[in-house]
N, C-alpha and C positions, 0 to 999 in steps of 0.2 A: 158701863159699857156692856153690850149684849154679848152673850156666849155663842158666838158664831158657830164654832164647831158643833155644839150642842143643838143649836137649832137646826143645821144642816142635817145632822143625824136624825133628829126627830122629823124633819120634812121627809126625808128619804125613807124612813120607816113606815110612815104614814102613807106615802106615795106607794109603796109595794103593796099595800092593802086594797089599793083600789083599782078597779078592772080598766083594761086598756081603753083609752079614749079614740075616737075615729082616726085622729090624726095628731101628730106632733108638729108643733110649729118651732121653727128654729130661727131667733132674732140675731141679727149681726148688722154693722154699719154697711153703706154702700161700698161696693167693691172698687167701682172704676175710679171714683172722685175722692173718697174719703178714707178708707180703710188703711191701717198702717201695717207695717210688718208682723208685730207681734200678735196683734189681733186677728190679721188675715191667716197666720199659721195655725193658731188656736181654733179657729173656725173651720179650717180645712181639715184639721185633725178630728172634730166632731163629725164633721160630714162624711168623712172616710170610715169613722168608726161605724156609723149608721148604716152606710152601704156594705161594710163587711157582715154586719149582722143581719142584713136583709130588712132593715126596718125603713118604713117609708116616711119621709118628713116633707114639710114644705118651708122652704126659706122664706123669711120675712126680713125685708131691708128697711131699716129705720135709722134717720139721721142721729136720733137721740138714743139708740140702743144702749150705749153704754150707762146712760143715766136711767134706762128703764130696767137693768139687771140689778138683781138684789144684792149681789156683790160689787157692783160696779165695774164688772169685767165682762166681756163677750168671747165666745157666744153664751146665749142662754136660751132654754126652751121652755115652752108653755105646754105642759101636757095635763090635759082635762083642766083642773082647777089649781094645779101645781106648777110653780116657776123655779127651775133649776139652773144655775149657772156653772161654767167652768167643766173642763174635761173630766177631771177625776169624779167630781160630783154626779155628771151626767153617767159616766159609766157605771158608777155605784148604784144609780137609780135604775139603770136598765137591768143591772145584775140582779137587783132585788126583785125585779119582774120575771126573773128566770132566764135571761138571755145573756150568755157570757160567751166570750170568744177564747177564754183561758180556763174553763171549767175542768177540762180534761188533763190539764197539765198536773204534775206532781208538785208537791208543797214546795220544794227546792226550786223548782222553774219558776213557780209563781213568785217566790221571794225573790228571785234574780230579776223577774220582769219588773216587779215594783220597785227594785233598786234602780234599774236603768230607767223606768218612767221618771223617778226622782231626779235622775242625773240630767235628763233631758230638760226636766223643768228648771232645774237649777242653773243649767249652763245656758242653753240655746234662749231660753226665755230672757234671762238678765242680759245675754249679748245683744239680743234684738232691741231690748229696752234702751239699753246703752247707745247702740248705733243710732236710734231714732232720737234720742232725747238728750244724748250728751255729746256726741260727735258733731262739732259745729256745723261742718258742710251739710251733713245729711239734715240736721236739725232745721237749718235756714233754707235749704232748696227743696226738700221733700216734706219734712214733717209738719211745720208750721203751715205751709199751704194747703196740704191736705186735710190736716186735723182741723183747720179753722175754715175750709171752704164752703161749708154748708150753712155758716153763720155769718150774719151782716157785722161790719165795723161798728163800734169797738168790741163787740162781745167775742167775736173770734180771736182778739189779741188777748182778752182775758181769760179765756178758757184754755188758750194754748199755755199761757203763764200758769195757770192753775194745774194744769195736767203735768207740765214738766214739774213744778214743784213737788207734786205726789210722787213722781217716778224717781227724783232725785232723792227724796226721803225714804222710799222703798230701796233703792240701790245702796244708799248709805248704811241704812241697817245690815243688808246683806254683805257690806264690804265690797262693793262692785264700783261705787261712783269714783272713788280716787284711783281706780286702776287705769293705767295708760292703755291705749288702744293695742299696743303690742301684748300686754298681758291679757286683754280680752281675747285677742285672737289665738293666744297659746291656749286659753281655757278650751275655746271652741275646737282648736286642733287636737287637744287631749280627749275631749269628748267623742269627737268624730273617731279617733283612733280606737278607743273603747268599743265604740258601736261597730265599726269595721271588723274588728277582732272577733267580737261577738258573733256577728253575722256570718264570717269565715265562709262564705262562698254559698251559704245556704239561701233558699229563697225567703225565708223568714227568719225572725230572731229566735224563735223557740226551736228552730231545726226541722220543724213540721212543714207538712205541704199547705197548711193552712195559716192565715195570720191571727195575731191577737192585738190586744190593746195597745202594746208597745209599737207594733208595726205602724198602727193608725196615727199614734202621736208622732213618731219619728218622720213618717211620710209628710205630715202636716207641716212640720218645721223646715225639714231639708227641701222639700219641693217648692216650698214659698222662698227660702232663702235664694235658691238657685233661680227662681223665674221673676223675682222682684228686683226691676233696675234702680239700684241705688249710687250715689257717687263713690266711685273707687270700688265697688263690690267686693268690700273687704271679706264679708263672711262668705260671700258665694265663691270667691277664689279659693277660699280654703276648702270647702265642701267638694268642689270641682277637683280636688287633688285625691279624693277617695272614691275609686272607680266601683268598688262594691256598693257603696252607698248611693251613687248616681245610678247604677244599674238597678238597685232595689227600687228606687223611685219609679223608673221608668216601668218596671215591672206592675207595680201597683197601679200607675196611671192608666196602663192599657188592658188592666184585668177587669 
């Protein structure tokens, strides 16, 4: 099995040595008919991060974006000859190029930021995967039709089965698959409480007047959860009970 972490590290290090290309291409699934909640949130987080950094990019929509990605996850960017996927790796790559939203923060603040980024990735992402691929109502009414929409029968059924199998395996390893929907909702509530307490009425999570990587990631997930119609809207109903987080999203959306 290849050492993915080592390969990612080498790729980012080599990428830092190359000059900026004329443009960055950001690849993701089609938004209207195909993309699912977790992927939509991750794509929006990366787009928001780029906009906060003042980095120009060109979105590229591909039905097979997930299979084009080196990690099998979206979004991914093509920067010159390099292909880099997922929020954390993209942020690291941009940081190696000398652009960072958190460079001015103290070591303690950076450590806190990374801890909350890990929390968001561990809770929101897993909850979104659970809702889309484990919750039977959402699975049958939304996930299967959307995920398989751009493929003919019977390929669409096979790819839905294959993807669900992969997600269940991941959630099993992370001890999320056997959770009840109530337990999943409680995890999301606890995460929202921690984020709301940290925000504490400030414009951004660091307390500064400028956003950092955590702000981009949180916005990507919370805004997508709020604006994505799903049966029961379980996650959206939870997030809506945290006015500081809702106000935070509106602030970034209009900035």
